[in-house]
C-alpha positions as CSV (number, residue, x, y, z in Angstrom):
1,M,-33.4,-30.4,-22.7
2,A,-35.3,-29.2,-19.6
3,N,-37.4,-26.1,-20.1
4,A,-38.7,-25.6,-16.6
5,L,-37.9,-25.5,-12.9
6,V,-40.8,-26.1,-10.5
7,S,-40.5,-25.8,-6.8
8,I,-43.2,-27.3,-4.6
9,Q,-44.0,-27.1,-0.9
10,I,-46.7,-29.7,-0.1
11,I,-48.7,-29.2,3.1
12,P,-51.0,-32.2,3.8
13,K,-53.8,-31.9,6.4
14,T,-54.0,-35.2,8.3
15,K,-57.1,-36.6,9.9
16,N,-55.8,-36.6,13.5
17,G,-53.1,-34.0,13.3
18,E,-50.3,-36.5,12.8
19,D,-46.7,-35.4,12.0
20,T,-46.7,-34.5,8.3
21,I,-43.1,-35.4,7.7
22,P,-43.8,-39.0,6.7
23,Y,-46.4,-37.7,4.2
24,V,-43.9,-35.2,2.8
25,D,-41.4,-38.0,2.4
26,A,-44.0,-40.0,0.4
27,A,-44.6,-37.0,-1.8
28,I,-40.8,-36.7,-2.4
29,E,-40.8,-40.4,-3.2
30,E,-43.2,-39.6,-6.1
31,I,-40.6,-37.1,-7.5
32,D,-37.8,-39.6,-7.0
33,Q,-39.7,-42.4,-8.8
34,S,-40.3,-40.0,-11.8
35,G,-36.6,-39.9,-12.6
36,V,-36.4,-36.1,-13.0
37,K,-33.6,-34.1,-11.5
38,Y,-34.5,-32.6,-8.2
39,E,-33.1,-31.0,-5.0
40,V,-34.7,-31.2,-1.6
41,H,-34.4,-28.0,0.5
42,P,-35.7,-27.3,4.0
43,L,-39.0,-25.7,2.9
44,E,-39.5,-26.9,-0.7
45,T,-38.3,-29.3,-3.3
46,T,-37.2,-28.1,-6.8
47,M,-37.6,-30.2,-9.9
48,E,-36.0,-29.7,-13.3
49,G,-37.6,-31.0,-16.5
50,D,-40.3,-30.4,-19.1
51,L,-43.2,-28.3,-17.7
52,P,-46.0,-30.8,-18.6
53,E,-44.1,-33.6,-16.9
54,L,-43.4,-31.6,-13.8
55,L,-47.0,-30.6,-13.5
56,S,-48.0,-34.2,-13.8
57,I,-45.7,-35.1,-11.0
58,I,-47.4,-32.5,-8.8
59,E,-50.7,-34.2,-9.6
60,K,-49.3,-37.6,-8.6
61,M,-48.0,-36.1,-5.3
62,N,-51.4,-34.8,-4.5
63,T,-53.1,-38.1,-5.4
64,R,-50.6,-39.9,-3.2
65,M,-51.6,-37.7,-0.2
66,T,-55.2,-38.5,-0.7
67,E,-54.4,-42.2,-0.9
68,L,-52.6,-41.9,2.4
69,G,-55.8,-40.4,3.9
70,C,-55.1,-36.7,3.9
71,E,-58.3,-34.7,4.2
72,S,-56.9,-31.9,2.1
73,I,-53.6,-30.7,0.6
74,I,-52.1,-27.3,0.0
75,S,-49.5,-27.3,-2.8
76,Q,-47.5,-24.1,-3.1
77,V,-45.9,-24.1,-6.5
78,K,-43.4,-21.8,-8.2
79,V,-42.6,-22.2,-11.9
80,F,-39.7,-20.9,-13.9
81,H,-40.3,-21.6,-17.6
82,K,-37.8,-20.9,-20.3
83,P,-38.6,-22.6,-23.6
84,D,-35.0,-22.6,-24.8
85,G,-33.7,-24.3,-21.7
86,A,-33.7,-24.1,-17.9
87,S,-31.5,-25.6,-15.3
88,M,-30.9,-25.3,-11.6
89,S,-27.2,-25.1,-12.0
90,E,-27.4,-22.3,-14.6
91,L,-29.8,-20.3,-12.5
92,T,-27.7,-20.5,-9.3
93,E,-24.2,-20.6,-11.0
94,K,-23.2,-17.1,-9.9
95,Y,-23.7,-18.0,-6.2
96,R,-21.1,-20.8,-6.3
């Protein structure tokens, strides 16, 4: 059972000021390849899983940005950790 929700907004700084959307797409691809449940929103992506695994994915996202030539990366991260279980649907259920 998942014990955390982690939202991330990744902001890569490119060498020549290129459009960052292809870089953000590559970061989201790292999440997709991990197999964790996630939702993409306009300003951030939220993942659901075990906290250590989700933090590892963030590390992979940042590594991917440097592999693509980004000079620096800002990762704005929000963490909801509930050891006895956490889910996106449970947290937003009352709004549906």
